[in-house]
BABAVO-635872 format. One record per residue: residue number from 1; residue in one letter; z, y, x of N, C-alpha, C in turn. Coordinates in steps of 0.2 Angstrom, whole numbers, plus 5000, padded with zeros to 4 digits. Layout:
{num: NUM | residuo: A | nw: Z | nv: Y | nu: X | caw: Z | cav: Y | cau: X | cw: Z | cv: Y | cu: X} .
...
END
This chain:
{num: 1 | residuo: M | nw: 5049 | nv: 4958 | nu: 4908 | caw: 5042 | cav: 4958 | cau: 4906 | cw: 5039 | cv: 4963 | cu: 4910} .
{num: 2 | residuo: Q | nw: 5033 | nv: 4962 | nu: 4913 | caw: 5029 | cav: 4966 | cau: 4917 | cw: 5024 | cv: 4970 | cu: 4913} .
{num: 3 | residuo: T | nw: 5023 | nv: 4976 | nu: 4913 | caw: 5018 | cav: 4980 | cau: 4910 | cw: 5012 | cv: 4980 | cu: 4914} .
{num: 4 | residuo: S | nw: 5007 | nv: 4982 | nu: 4911 | caw: 5000 | cav: 4983 | cau: 4914 | cw: 5000 | cv: 4988 | cu: 4919} .
{num: 5 | residuo: H | nw: 5004 | nv: 4993 | nu: 4918 | caw: 5005 | cav: 4998 | cau: 4923 | cw: 5008 | cv: 4996 | cu: 4930} .
{num: 6 | residuo: H | nw: 5014 | nv: 4992 | nu: 4928 | caw: 5017 | cav: 4989 | cau: 4934 | cw: 5013 | cv: 4984 | cu: 4938} .
{num: 7 | residuo: A | nw: 5009 | nv: 4980 | nu: 4934 | caw: 5004 | cav: 4975 | cau: 4937 | cw: 4999 | cv: 4979 | cu: 4941} .
{num: 8 | residuo: A | nw: 4997 | nv: 4985 | nu: 4939 | caw: 4992 | cav: 4989 | cau: 4942 | cw: 4995 | cv: 4991 | cu: 4949} .
{num: 9 | residuo: L | nw: 5001 | nv: 4994 | nu: 4948 | caw: 5004 | cav: 4996 | cau: 4954 | cw: 5005 | cv: 4991 | cu: 4960} .
{num: 10 | residuo: E | nw: 5007 | nv: 4985 | nu: 4957 | caw: 5008 | cav: 4979 | cau: 4962 | cw: 5001 | cv: 4978 | cu: 4965} .
{num: 11 | residuo: T | nw: 4996 | nv: 4978 | nu: 4962 | caw: 4989 | cav: 4976 | cau: 4964 | cw: 4987 | cv: 4981 | cu: 4970} .
{num: 12 | residuo: K | nw: 4989 | nv: 4988 | nu: 4968 | caw: 4987 | cav: 4993 | cau: 4973 | cw: 4991 | cv: 4992 | cu: 4979} .
{num: 13 | residuo: H | nw: 4998 | nv: 4991 | nu: 4978 | caw: 5002 | cav: 4990 | cau: 4984 | cw: 5000 | cv: 4984 | cu: 4988} .
{num: 14 | residuo: A | nw: 4997 | nv: 4978 | nu: 4985 | caw: 4995 | cav: 4973 | cau: 4989 | cw: 4988 | cv: 4975 | cu: 4993} .
{num: 15 | residuo: G | nw: 4984 | nv: 4979 | nu: 4990 | caw: 4978 | cav: 4981 | cau: 4993 | cw: 4979 | cv: 4986 | cu: 4999} .
{num: 16 | residuo: L | nw: 4984 | nv: 4990 | nu: 4998 | caw: 4986 | cav: 4994 | cau: 5004 | cw: 4989 | cv: 4990 | cu: 5010} .
{num: 17 | residuo: D | nw: 4993 | nv: 4985 | nu: 5008 | caw: 4995 | cav: 4980 | cau: 5013 | cw: 4989 | cv: 4977 | cu: 5017} .
{num: 18 | residuo: R | nw: 4984 | nv: 4975 | nu: 5013 | caw: 4978 | cav: 4972 | cau: 5017 | cw: 4975 | cv: 4977 | cu: 5021} .
{num: 19 | residuo: R | nw: 4974 | nv: 4983 | nu: 5018 | caw: 4971 | cav: 4988 | cau: 5022 | cw: 4975 | cv: 4990 | cu: 5029} .
{num: 20 | residuo: I | nw: 4981 | nv: 4990 | nu: 5028 | caw: 4985 | cav: 4991 | cau: 5034 | cw: 4985 | cv: 4986 | cu: 5039} .
{num: 21 | residuo: A | nw: 4985 | nv: 4980 | nu: 5037 | caw: 4984 | cav: 4974 | cau: 5041 | cw: 4977 | cv: 4974 | cu: 5044} .
{num: 22 | residuo: D | nw: 4972 | nv: 4976 | nu: 5041 | caw: 4965 | cav: 4976 | cau: 5043 | cw: 4964 | cv: 4982 | cu: 5049} .
{num: 23 | residuo: E | nw: 4967 | nv: 4987 | nu: 5047 | caw: 4967 | cav: 4993 | cau: 5052 | cw: 4971 | cv: 4991 | cu: 5058} .
{num: 24 | residuo: T | nw: 4977 | nv: 4988 | nu: 5058 | caw: 4981 | cav: 4986 | cau: 5063 | cw: 4977 | cv: 4981 | cu: 5068} .
{num: 25 | residuo: H | nw: 4973 | nv: 4977 | nu: 5065 | caw: 4970 | cav: 4972 | cau: 5069 | cw: 4963 | cv: 4974 | cu: 5072} .
{num: 26 | residuo: R | nw: 4961 | nv: 4980 | nu: 5071 | caw: 4955 | cav: 4983 | cau: 5074 | cw: 4956 | cv: 4984 | cu: 5081} .
{num: 27 | residuo: P | nw: 4951 | nv: 4984 | nu: 5085 | caw: 4952 | cav: 4985 | cau: 5092 | cw: 4956 | cv: 4992 | cu: 5094} .
{num: 28 | residuo: M | nw: 4954 | nv: 4997 | nu: 5091 | caw: 4957 | cav: 5003 | cau: 5092 | cw: 4960 | cv: 5006 | cu: 5085} .
{num: 29 | residuo: P | nw: 4965 | nv: 5004 | nu: 5083 | caw: 4968 | cav: 5006 | cau: 5076 | cw: 4969 | cv: 5014 | cu: 5076} .
{num: 30 | residuo: D | nw: 4967 | nv: 5017 | nu: 5071 | caw: 4968 | cav: 5024 | cau: 5070 | cw: 4975 | cv: 5026 | cu: 5067} .
{num: 31 | residuo: P | nw: 4979 | nv: 5029 | nu: 5072 | caw: 4986 | cav: 5030 | cau: 5070 | cw: 4987 | cv: 5035 | cu: 5064} .
{num: 32 | residuo: V | nw: 4982 | nv: 5039 | nu: 5063 | caw: 4982 | cav: 5044 | cau: 5057 | cw: 4981 | cv: 5040 | cu: 5051} .
{num: 33 | residuo: V | nw: 4976 | nv: 5036 | nu: 5051 | caw: 4974 | cav: 5032 | cau: 5045 | cw: 4980 | cv: 5027 | cu: 5043} .
{num: 34 | residuo: L | nw: 4983 | nv: 5024 | nu: 5048 | caw: 4989 | cav: 5020 | cau: 5047 | cw: 4994 | cv: 5023 | cu: 5044} .
{num: 35 | residuo: A | nw: 4996 | nv: 5029 | nu: 5046 | caw: 5001 | cav: 5033 | cau: 5044 | cw: 5000 | cv: 5035 | cu: 5036} .
{num: 36 | residuo: D | nw: 4994 | nv: 5037 | nu: 5035 | caw: 4992 | cav: 5039 | cau: 5028 | cw: 4993 | cv: 5033 | cu: 5023} .
{num: 37 | residuo: L | nw: 4990 | nv: 5027 | nu: 5026 | caw: 4991 | cav: 5021 | cau: 5022 | cw: 4998 | cv: 5019 | cu: 5020} .
{num: 38 | residuo: K | nw: 5002 | nv: 5019 | nu: 5026 | caw: 5009 | cav: 5018 | cau: 5025 | cw: 5013 | cv: 5022 | cu: 5020} .
{num: 39 | residuo: K | nw: 5011 | nv: 5029 | nu: 5020 | caw: 5014 | cav: 5034 | cau: 5016 | cw: 5012 | cv: 5032 | cu: 5009} .
{num: 40 | residuo: Q | nw: 5006 | nv: 5030 | nu: 5007 | caw: 5004 | cav: 5028 | cau: 5001 | cw: 5007 | cv: 5022 | cu: 4998} .
{num: 41 | residuo: K | nw: 5008 | nv: 5017 | nu: 5003 | caw: 5011 | cav: 5011 | cau: 5001 | cw: 5019 | cv: 5013 | cu: 4999} .
{num: 42 | residuo: L | nw: 5022 | nv: 5017 | nu: 5003 | caw: 5029 | cav: 5018 | cau: 5002 | cw: 5030 | cv: 5022 | cu: 4995} .
{num: 43 | residuo: K | nw: 5025 | nv: 5027 | nu: 4994 | caw: 5025 | cav: 5030 | cau: 4987 | cw: 5025 | cv: 5025 | cu: 4981} .
{num: 44 | residuo: L | nw: 5020 | nv: 5021 | nu: 4982 | caw: 5019 | cav: 5015 | cau: 4977 | cw: 5025 | cv: 5011 | cu: 4976} .
{num: 45 | residuo: K | nw: 5028 | nv: 5009 | nu: 4982 | caw: 5034 | cav: 5005 | cau: 4982 | cw: 5040 | cv: 5009 | cu: 4978} .
{num: 46 | residuo: E | nw: 5041 | nv: 5015 | nu: 4979 | caw: 5046 | cav: 5019 | cau: 4976 | cw: 5044 | cv: 5020 | cu: 4968} .
{num: 47 | residuo: E | nw: 5038 | nv: 5020 | nu: 4966 | caw: 5036 | cav: 5021 | cau: 4959 | cw: 5038 | cv: 5014 | cu: 4956} .
{num: 48 | residuo: I | nw: 5036 | nv: 5009 | nu: 4959 | caw: 5037 | cav: 5002 | cau: 4956 | cw: 5045 | cv: 5001 | cu: 4955} .
{num: 49 | residuo: A | nw: 5049 | nv: 5003 | nu: 4960 | caw: 5056 | cav: 5002 | cau: 4960 | cw: 5059 | cv: 5006 | cu: 4954} .
{num: 50 | residuo: S | nw: 5056 | nv: 5012 | nu: 4953 | caw: 5059 | cav: 5016 | cau: 4947 | cw: 5057 | cv: 5013 | cu: 4940} .
{num: 51 | residuo: L | nw: 5053 | nv: 5009 | nu: 4940 | caw: 5051 | cav: 5006 | cau: 4933 | cw: 5056 | cv: 5001 | cu: 4931} .
END
């Protein structure tokens, strides 16, 4: 059974995935922004896995 908290984390994770893809496809992706987004995504993934 999926809790609302788990669903919210999954939604945030998917949003970060889209933001990473958008940044990657820019003409000059900002490596600092990409690194920050990837760190946030990893943190969410770890939190989801711990549920």
